[in-house]
VOTORLO-282318 format. One record per residue (C-alpha): residue number from 1; residue in one letter; x, y, z. Coordinates in nm, 4 decimals, always signed. Layout:
SITE | n | res | xx | yy | zz
SITE | NUM | A | X | Y | Z
...
//
This chain:
SITE | n | res | xx | yy | zz
SITE | 1 | M | +0.0000 | +0.0000 | +0.0000
SITE | 2 | S | +0.1101 | +0.3570 | -0.0610
SITE | 3 | P | +0.2090 | +0.5795 | +0.2175
SITE | 4 | A | -0.1323 | +0.7396 | +0.2072
SITE | 5 | G | -0.2945 | +0.4020 | +0.2514
SITE | 6 | R | -0.4402 | +0.3968 | -0.0982
SITE | 7 | R | -0.3829 | +0.1551 | -0.3789
SITE | 8 | P | -0.2203 | +0.2812 | -0.7002
SITE | 9 | P | -0.4641 | +0.3375 | -0.9857
SITE | 10 | V | -0.5208 | +0.0469 | -1.2180
SITE | 11 | P | -0.4557 | +0.1334 | -1.5850
SITE | 12 | V | -0.7690 | +0.1329 | -1.7956
SITE | 13 | R | -0.7523 | -0.0538 | -2.1192
SITE | 14 | R | -0.9598 | +0.0787 | -2.4086
SITE | 15 | P | -1.1223 | -0.1742 | -2.6353
SITE | 16 | A | -0.9644 | -0.2058 | -2.9717
SITE | 17 | A | -1.1441 | -0.0410 | -3.2624
SITE | 18 | P | -1.3328 | -0.2845 | -3.4810
SITE | 19 | R | -1.1676 | -0.3649 | -3.8043
SITE | 20 | P | -1.3549 | -0.2607 | -4.1192
SITE | 21 | Q | -1.5144 | -0.5513 | -4.2885
SITE | 22 | R | -1.4229 | -0.6055 | -4.6455
SITE | 23 | A | -1.6962 | -0.6404 | -4.9025
SITE | 24 | P | -1.7360 | -0.9946 | -5.0159
SITE | 25 | R | -1.5621 | -1.0675 | -5.3357
SITE | 26 | P | -1.7804 | -1.1583 | -5.6262
SITE | 27 | G | -1.7824 | -1.5282 | -5.6898
SITE | 28 | P | -2.0050 | -1.8270 | -5.7152
SITE | 29 | D | -2.2966 | -1.8423 | -5.4778
SITE | 30 | P | -2.2248 | -2.0395 | -5.1659
SITE | 31 | V | -2.3409 | -2.3985 | -5.1742
SITE | 32 | E | -2.5124 | -2.5378 | -4.8731
SITE | 33 | A | -2.2730 | -2.8080 | -4.7455
SITE | 34 | G | -2.4641 | -2.9482 | -4.4609
SITE | 35 | P | -2.6089 | -2.8880 | -4.1247
SITE | 36 | S | -2.2703 | -2.8719 | -3.9557
SITE | 37 | D | -2.1137 | -2.6282 | -4.1996
SITE | 38 | H | -2.1930 | -2.2943 | -4.0341
SITE | 39 | A | -1.8971 | -2.1009 | -4.1781
SITE | 40 | L | -2.0560 | -2.0784 | -4.5199
SITE | 41 | R | -2.3892 | -1.9374 | -4.4018
SITE | 42 | L | -2.4494 | -1.5639 | -4.4707
SITE | 43 | P | -2.6270 | -1.3525 | -4.2167
SITE | 44 | E | -2.9808 | -1.2616 | -4.3029
SITE | 45 | T | -3.0477 | -0.8929 | -4.3746
SITE | 46 | G | -3.4219 | -0.8975 | -4.3437
SITE | 47 | P | -3.7239 | -1.1049 | -4.2831
SITE | 48 | A | -3.7335 | -1.2192 | -4.6450
SITE | 49 | A | -3.3718 | -1.2013 | -4.7295
SITE | 50 | G | -3.2893 | -1.3899 | -5.0412
SITE | 51 | P | -2.9632 | -1.5120 | -5.1721
SITE | 52 | A | -2.6790 | -1.2621 | -5.1752
SITE | 53 | T | -2.6471 | -1.0667 | -5.5003
SITE | 54 | R | -2.3368 | -0.9254 | -5.6643
SITE | 55 | P | -2.3043 | -0.5442 | -5.6271
SITE | 56 | A | -2.3320 | -0.3490 | -5.9512
SITE | 57 | P | -2.0024 | -0.1982 | -6.0661
SITE | 58 | R | -1.9729 | +0.1810 | -6.0599
SITE | 59 | T | -1.9673 | +0.3470 | -6.3943
SITE | 60 | E | -1.8392 | +0.6927 | -6.4728
SITE | 61 | P | -2.0494 | +0.9344 | -6.6822
SITE | 62 | H | -2.0168 | +0.8795 | -7.0501
SITE | 63 | A | -1.8292 | +0.5599 | -6.9867
SITE | 64 | E | -1.9815 | +0.4075 | -7.2953
SITE | 65 | H | -1.8157 | +0.6812 | -7.5019
SITE | 66 | Q | -1.4790 | +0.6512 | -7.3276
SITE | 67 | R | -1.4472 | +0.2723 | -7.3362
SITE | 68 | P | -1.2305 | +0.1851 | -7.6375
SITE | 69 | H | -1.3299 | -0.0885 | -7.8716
SITE | 70 | A | -1.1301 | -0.3967 | -7.9054
SITE | 71 | G | -0.8086 | -0.3301 | -8.0918
SITE | 72 | E | -0.8251 | +0.0516 | -8.0622
SITE | 73 | P | -0.5967 | +0.2675 | -7.8450
SITE | 74 | A | -0.7522 | +0.4435 | -7.5494
SITE | 75 | R | -0.8811 | +0.7963 | -7.6215
SITE | 76 | P | -0.8367 | +1.0900 | -7.3852
SITE | 77 | P | -1.1518 | +1.1982 | -7.1963
SITE | 78 | V | -1.3719 | +1.4568 | -7.3665
SITE | 79 | R | -1.4199 | +1.7688 | -7.1546
SITE | 80 | G | -1.6136 | +2.0808 | -7.2546
SITE | 81 | G | -1.6142 | +2.0375 | -7.6320
SITE | 82 | R | -1.3478 | +1.8943 | -7.8579
SITE | 83 | A | -1.0965 | +1.6420 | -7.7308
SITE | 84 | G | -0.7844 | +1.7907 | -7.5817
SITE | 85 | R | -0.9173 | +2.1505 | -7.5458
SITE | 86 | P | -1.1214 | +2.2868 | -7.2508
SITE | 87 | S | -1.4534 | +2.4533 | -7.3211
SITE | 88 | G | -1.4331 | +2.8290 | -7.4046
SITE | 89 | E | -1.0713 | +2.8202 | -7.5258
SITE | 90 | A | -1.0221 | +2.9932 | -7.8639
SITE | 91 | P | -0.8926 | +2.7787 | -8.1489
SITE | 92 | T | -0.5260 | +2.8232 | -8.2176
SITE | 93 | A | -0.3671 | +2.9028 | -8.5511
SITE | 94 | P | -0.2758 | +2.6119 | -8.7685
SITE | 95 | R | +0.0585 | +2.4705 | -8.6751
SITE | 96 | D | +0.1274 | +2.3456 | -9.0238
SITE | 97 | P | +0.3834 | +2.5879 | -9.1823
SITE | 98 | A | +0.2379 | +2.5334 | -9.5286
SITE | 99 | A | -0.1149 | +2.6188 | -9.4093
SITE | 100 | R | +0.0167 | +2.9275 | -9.2327
SITE | 101 | R | +0.1944 | +3.0470 | -9.5464
SITE | 102 | R | -0.1221 | +2.9964 | -9.7499
SITE | 103 | L | -0.3195 | +3.2035 | -9.4983
SITE | 104 | V | -0.0644 | +3.4863 | -9.5100
SITE | 105 | W | -0.0634 | +3.4951 | -9.8894
SITE | 106 | R | -0.4427 | +3.4965 | -9.8931
SITE | 107 | V | -0.4555 | +3.8011 | -9.6618
SITE | 108 | V | -0.1899 | +3.9794 | -9.8679
SITE | 109 | G | -0.3830 | +3.9095 | -10.1874
SITE | 110 | V | -0.7070 | +4.0520 | -10.0489
SITE | 111 | A | -0.5265 | +4.3662 | -9.9263
SITE | 112 | V | -0.3635 | +4.4210 | -10.2654
SITE | 113 | L | -0.6990 | +4.3782 | -10.4396
SITE | 114 | V | -0.8669 | +4.6354 | -10.2119
SITE | 115 | V | -0.5874 | +4.8880 | -10.2661
SITE | 116 | A | -0.6065 | +4.8357 | -10.6414
SITE | 117 | V | -0.9839 | +4.8906 | -10.6502
SITE | 118 | V | -0.9621 | +5.2077 | -10.4375
SITE | 119 | G | -0.6778 | +5.3425 | -10.6502
SITE | 120 | L | -0.8663 | +5.2734 | -10.9722
SITE | 121 | A | -1.1774 | +5.4496 | -10.8402
SITE | 122 | A | -0.9725 | +5.7524 | -10.7288
SITE | 123 | W | -0.8019 | +5.7729 | -11.0677
SITE | 124 | A | -1.1362 | +5.7505 | -11.2502
SITE | 125 | L | -1.2931 | +6.0272 | -11.0372
SITE | 126 | L | -0.9990 | +6.2671 | -11.0138
SITE | 127 | F | -0.7843 | +6.2253 | -11.3244
SITE | 128 | S | -0.9693 | +6.0463 | -11.6028
SITE | 129 | S | -1.2151 | +6.1875 | -11.8548
SITE | 130 | L | -1.4931 | +5.9547 | -11.7431
SITE | 131 | T | -1.6496 | +6.2339 | -11.5329
SITE | 132 | A | -1.5105 | +6.5364 | -11.7183
SITE | 133 | L | -1.7225 | +6.8538 | -11.7220
SITE | 134 | R | -1.8812 | +6.9037 | -12.0632
SITE | 135 | D | -2.1973 | +7.1100 | -12.0077
SITE | 136 | V | -2.2915 | +7.4127 | -11.7933
SITE | 137 | E | -2.6668 | +7.4369 | -11.7342
SITE | 138 | V | -2.7881 | +7.7885 | -11.6416
SITE | 139 | T | -3.1255 | +7.8838 | -11.4935
SITE | 140 | G | -3.2689 | +8.2225 | -11.3881
SITE | 141 | A | -3.0361 | +8.4386 | -11.5968
SITE | 142 | D | -3.3071 | +8.6166 | -11.7974
SITE | 143 | R | -3.1357 | +8.9583 | -11.8151
SITE | 144 | T | -2.7805 | +8.8365 | -11.7580
SITE | 145 | G | -2.7938 | +8.5773 | -12.0334
SITE | 146 | A | -2.6799 | +8.2160 | -12.0191
SITE | 147 | P | -2.3721 | +8.2754 | -12.2414
SITE | 148 | A | -2.2279 | +8.5216 | -11.9901
SITE | 149 | V | -2.2678 | +8.2706 | -11.7078
SITE | 150 | Q | -2.1217 | +7.9874 | -11.9158
SITE | 151 | E | -1.8245 | +8.2052 | -11.9996
SITE | 152 | A | -1.7564 | +8.2465 | -11.6277
SITE | 153 | A | -1.7213 | +7.8669 | -11.5989
SITE | 154 | A | -1.5416 | +7.8062 | -11.9281
SITE | 155 | D | -1.2020 | +7.7407 | -11.7672
SITE | 156 | Q | -1.3479 | +7.4423 | -11.5762
SITE | 157 | L | -1.4542 | +7.2516 | -11.8877
SITE | 158 | G | -1.2707 | +6.9227 | -11.9304
SITE | 159 | L | -1.1866 | +6.8826 | -11.5625
SITE | 160 | P | -1.3307 | +6.5908 | -11.3621
SITE | 161 | L | -1.6352 | +6.7050 | -11.1670
SITE | 162 | L | -1.4681 | +6.6488 | -10.8299
SITE | 163 | R | -1.1891 | +6.8882 | -10.9291
SITE | 164 | V | -1.4171 | +7.1659 | -11.0550
SITE | 165 | D | -1.3642 | +7.4814 | -10.8477
SITE | 166 | T | -1.7244 | +7.5769 | -10.7717
SITE | 167 | G | -1.6093 | +7.8621 | -10.5460
SITE | 168 | A | -1.4235 | +8.0321 | -10.8308
SITE | 169 | V | -1.7229 | +7.9915 | -11.0631
SITE | 170 | T | -1.9546 | +8.1411 | -10.7992
SITE | 171 | A | -1.7282 | +8.4434 | -10.7442
SITE | 172 | R | -1.7069 | +8.5203 | -11.1174
SITE | 173 | V | -2.0824 | +8.4864 | -11.1738
SITE | 174 | E | -2.1621 | +8.7138 | -10.8772
SITE | 175 | R | -1.9600 | +8.9927 | -11.0408
SITE | 176 | L | -2.1986 | +9.0021 | -11.3353
SITE | 177 | P | -2.4189 | +9.3168 | -11.3243
SITE | 178 | W | -2.7652 | +9.1644 | -11.2873
SITE | 179 | V | -2.6740 | +8.8802 | -11.0513
SITE | 180 | A | -2.7937 | +8.9135 | -10.6916
SITE | 181 | S | -2.6938 | +8.5605 | -10.5824
SITE | 182 | V | -2.5892 | +8.2321 | -10.7409
SITE | 183 | Q | -2.5690 | +7.8656 | -10.6451
SITE | 184 | V | -2.3378 | +7.6197 | -10.8228
SITE | 185 | H | -2.3884 | +7.2426 | -10.7973
SITE | 186 | R | -2.2231 | +6.9433 | -10.9607
SITE | 187 | G | -2.4798 | +6.7580 | -11.1667
SITE | 188 | F | -2.4929 | +6.4008 | -11.2896
SITE | 189 | A | -2.1991 | +6.2697 | -11.4925
SITE | 190 | H | -2.0727 | +6.5674 | -11.6982
SITE | 191 | R | -2.2978 | +6.8613 | -11.5994
SITE | 192 | L | -2.2540 | +7.1701 | -11.3805
SITE | 193 | E | -2.5756 | +7.3396 | -11.2629
SITE | 194 | V | -2.5726 | +7.7178 | -11.2071
SITE | 195 | A | -2.8888 | +7.8762 | -11.0564
SITE | 196 | V | -2.8938 | +8.2571 | -11.0768
SITE | 197 | V | -3.1161 | +8.5012 | -10.8853
SITE | 198 | E | -3.1189 | +8.8408 | -11.0560
SITE | 199 | K | -3.1648 | +9.1872 | -10.9131
SITE | 200 | T | -3.4928 | +9.3714 | -10.9617
SITE | 201 | P | -3.4671 | +9.7307 | -11.0871
SITE | 202 | V | -3.7038 | +9.9685 | -10.9117
SITE | 203 | A | -3.5999 | +10.3003 | -11.0640
SITE | 204 | A | -3.4164 | +10.4470 | -11.3588
SITE | 205 | V | -3.2307 | +10.7748 | -11.3169
SITE | 206 | P | -3.0609 | +10.9804 | -11.5868
SITE | 207 | A | -2.7033 | +10.8845 | -11.6554
SITE | 208 | P | -2.4542 | +11.1144 | -11.4773
SITE | 209 | G | -2.2678 | +11.3846 | -11.6645
SITE | 210 | G | -2.5367 | +11.4225 | -11.9282
SITE | 211 | A | -2.4445 | +11.0878 | -12.0844
SITE | 212 | P | -2.7158 | +10.9188 | -12.2878
SITE | 213 | G | -2.9249 | +10.6464 | -12.1310
SITE | 214 | V | -3.0295 | +10.5788 | -11.7750
SITE | 215 | V | -2.8888 | +10.4107 | -11.4682
SITE | 216 | L | -3.0956 | +10.1283 | -11.3202
SITE | 217 | L | -3.1165 | +10.1067 | -10.9407
SITE | 218 | D | -3.2201 | +9.8124 | -10.7241
SITE | 219 | G | -3.4252 | +9.8251 | -10.4052
SITE | 220 | D | -3.1220 | +9.9300 | -10.2007
SITE | 221 | G | -3.0387 | +10.2179 | -10.4345
SITE | 222 | V | -2.7351 | +10.0343 | -10.5712
SITE | 223 | T | -2.6566 | +10.0741 | -10.9388
SITE | 224 | I | -2.7285 | +9.7618 | -11.1385
SITE | 225 | T | -2.6212 | +9.8665 | -11.4844
SITE | 226 | T | -2.6812 | +10.1275 | -11.7502
SITE | 227 | A | -2.9480 | +10.1002 | -12.0199
SITE | 228 | D | -3.0733 | +10.2985 | -12.3149
SITE | 229 | A | -3.4191 | +10.3408 | -12.1543
SITE | 230 | A | -3.6098 | +10.2357 | -11.8482
SITE | 231 | P | -3.7477 | +9.8790 | -11.8779
SITE | 232 | D | -4.1219 | +9.8222 | -11.8665
SITE | 233 | G | -4.2591 | +9.8621 | -11.5161
SITE | 234 | V | -3.9581 | +10.0615 | -11.3930
SITE | 235 | P | -4.0362 | +10.4297 | -11.3201
SITE | 236 | L | -3.8054 | +10.6865 | -11.4749
SITE | 237 | V | -3.6796 | +10.9637 | -11.2497
SITE | 238 | Q | -3.6900 | +11.2849 | -11.4553
SITE | 239 | V | -3.5097 | +11.5459 | -11.2497
SITE | 240 | D | -3.2745 | +11.8267 | -11.3335
SITE | 241 | P | -2.9314 | +11.6730 | -11.2696
SITE | 242 | S | -2.8073 | +12.0042 | -11.1328
SITE | 243 | R | -3.0526 | +11.9767 | -10.8397
SITE | 244 | A | -2.8838 | +11.7068 | -10.6323
SITE | 245 | D | -3.1380 | +11.7380 | -10.3504
SITE | 246 | A | -3.4250 | +11.6842 | -10.5942
SITE | 247 | V | -3.2491 | +11.3839 | -10.7477
SITE | 248 | R | -3.2026 | +11.2239 | -10.4035
SITE | 249 | A | -3.5650 | +11.2891 | -10.3022
SITE | 250 | A | -3.7115 | +11.1505 | -10.6264
SITE | 251 | S | -3.4875 | +10.8450 | -10.6140
SITE | 252 | A | -3.5844 | +10.7767 | -10.2496
SITE | 253 | V | -3.9557 | +10.7938 | -10.3330
SITE | 254 | A | -3.9131 | +10.5685 | -10.6374
SITE | 255 | L | -3.7329 | +10.3090 | -10.4277
SITE | 256 | A | -3.9990 | +10.3203 | -10.1524
SITE | 257 | L | -4.3001 | +10.2689 | -10.3789
SITE | 258 | P | -4.4841 | +9.9384 | -10.3237
SITE | 259 | V | -4.4947 | +9.7035 | -10.6196
SITE | 260 | S | -4.8682 | +9.7579 | -10.6836
SITE | 261 | L | -4.8188 | +10.1341 | -10.7273
SITE | 262 | R | -4.4763 | +10.1183 | -10.8903
SITE | 263 | E | -4.6163 | +9.9214 | -11.1842
SITE | 264 | Q | -4.8566 | +10.2119 | -11.2586
SITE | 265 | V | -4.5878 | +10.4837 | -11.2482
SITE | 266 | S | -4.4269 | +10.5915 | -11.5728
SITE | 267 | A | -4.2085 | +10.8708 | -11.4333
SITE | 268 | V | -4.1065 | +11.0381 | -11.1071
SITE | 269 | T | -4.0434 | +11.4099 | -11.1265
SITE | 270 | A | -3.9256 | +11.6626 | -10.8694
SITE | 271 | T | -3.8552 | +12.0353 | -10.8669
SITE | 272 | G | -3.7239 | +12.0239 | -10.5100
SITE | 273 | P | -3.6792 | +11.7865 | -10.2164
SITE | 274 | D | -4.0411 | +11.8408 | -10.1002
SITE | 275 | D | -4.2138 | +11.8420 | -10.4384
SITE | 276 | V | -4.1984 | +11.4855 | -10.5719
SITE | 277 | R | -4.4748 | +11.3871 | -10.8139
SITE | 278 | L | -4.5748 | +11.0577 | -10.9775
SITE | 279 | A | -4.6973 | +11.0427 | -11.3387
SITE | 280 | L | -4.9160 | +10.7353 | -11.3893
SITE | 281 | R | -4.9499 | +10.5426 | -11.7120
SITE | 282 | D | -5.3218 | +10.6152 | -11.7379
SITE | 283 | G | -5.2608 | +10.9914 | -11.7302
SITE | 284 | K | -5.3363 | +11.0534 | -11.3597
SITE | 285 | E | -5.0982 | +11.2285 | -11.1204
SITE | 286 | V | -5.0095 | +11.1828 | -10.7533
SITE | 287 | V | -4.8526 | +11.4676 | -10.5560
SITE | 288 | W | -4.6274 | +11.2834 | -10.3146
SITE | 289 | G | -4.4437 | +11.5631 | -10.1450
SITE | 290 | G | -4.1161 | +11.4738 | -9.9756
SITE | 291 | P | -3.9875 | +11.1302 | -9.8736
SITE | 292 | G | -4.1425 | +10.9870 | -9.5579
SITE | 293 | D | -4.4672 | +10.8152 | -9.4575
SITE | 294 | D | -4.4407 | +10.6325 | -9.7885
SITE | 295 | E | -4.6488 | +10.3305 | -9.6830
SITE | 296 | L | -4.9339 | +10.5457 | -9.5537
SITE | 297 | K | -4.9268 | +10.7678 | -9.8627
SITE | 298 | A | -4.9417 | +10.4633 | -10.0892
SITE | 299 | R | -5.2502 | +10.3249 | -9.9082
SITE | 300 | V | -5.4334 | +10.6627 | -9.9279
SITE | 301 | A | -5.3515 | +10.6986 | -10.2994
SITE | 302 | A | -5.4769 | +10.3460 | -10.3679
SITE | 303 | L | -5.8132 | +10.4362 | -10.2054
SITE | 304 | L | -5.8641 | +10.7693 | -10.3873
SITE | 305 | L | -5.7384 | +10.6985 | -10.7387
SITE | 306 | P | -6.0180 | +10.4542 | -10.8397
SITE | 307 | R | -6.2903 | +10.7135 | -10.7673
SITE | 308 | D | -6.4844 | +10.8514 | -11.0628
SITE | 309 | G | -6.3665 | +11.1852 | -11.1922
SITE | 310 | V | -6.0479 | +11.1899 | -10.9885
SITE | 311 | R | -5.7437 | +11.2790 | -11.2001
SITE | 312 | R | -5.5152 | +11.4226 | -10.9364
SITE | 313 | V | -5.4535 | +11.3077 | -10.5780
SITE | 314 | D | -5.2478 | +11.5004 | -10.3244
SITE | 315 | V | -5.1106 | +11.2810 | -10.0444
SITE | 316 | S | -4.8295 | +11.5112 | -9.9323
SITE | 317 | A | -5.0293 | +11.5333 | -9.6062
SITE | 318 | P | -5.1649 | +11.1756 | -9.5882
SITE | 319 | L | -5.3988 | +11.2470 | -9.2973
SITE | 320 | A | -5.5603 | +11.5291 | -9.4948
SITE | 321 | P | -5.5524 | +11.4201 | -9.8613
SITE | 322 | A | -5.7077 | +11.6143 | -10.1462
SITE | 323 | T | -5.8371 | +11.5216 | -10.4902
SITE | 324 | A | -5.8960 | +11.7183 | -10.8097
SITE | 325 | P | -6.0621 | +11.6391 | -11.1443
//
């Protein structure tokens, strides 16, 4: 006994862990040997347990596709698409040097063909005579005349349409006397289209310095050109050239006349800046006075002139007009 009067502890032995049982190997069914042969009996697994059956072998997915036939070498497993390449991986370039050279020559051939086609098209449009300018079509040049406009574009004839300098043609046509504006467009194939808008003369004043003819003015009082006589529908300003103030007043009234009244006026006369008169084509007369209130004066004159027996209308004071037979 120990000094304390107690016995030493007895070591505790743990039971050994059971060994895993191996699955029975497949083989012929056991044969009942006799009543004394208990080693060959299999334990029953249930109330109606039958003879032991052989466990089914495990098969991997797609085993029927991976199992080689007799006489064929084993194939690698198929994963994600084609054999030997995972799914989603881009195909690689051909490793055959001959195939790679053929691919390179094919790309080079296509590039050369594209460059040749583009170069041929550029040559045909910019340097050949396939699209050369041969005709200049002019519209709206009634007083200017189509020959004058065509002459302004004569140096562009024979050039391909894409090389025609439309800006230079526009600048030359705009310098012609009657031209107010112009638009130049390249037409189909060999044609250049020039659309002209001409100025409208609203008055004709005597030529300066006693020269024969008249000077035609547009609505802004800018000189258009000179002419032998005033065109139809354009009033002639008949004023003593030595009276500059009378010339300015008559010209201002002629420019301010509305179209409906201007077409009836044959001449505008003035003895001074406040004594402008209109001679109508039917023989009637309108005393206009000085420039100013032109729109109101024109409306009053249009109301009084159609009256019976009225041959003379004074609208110098438009709010107090007067008429005379």
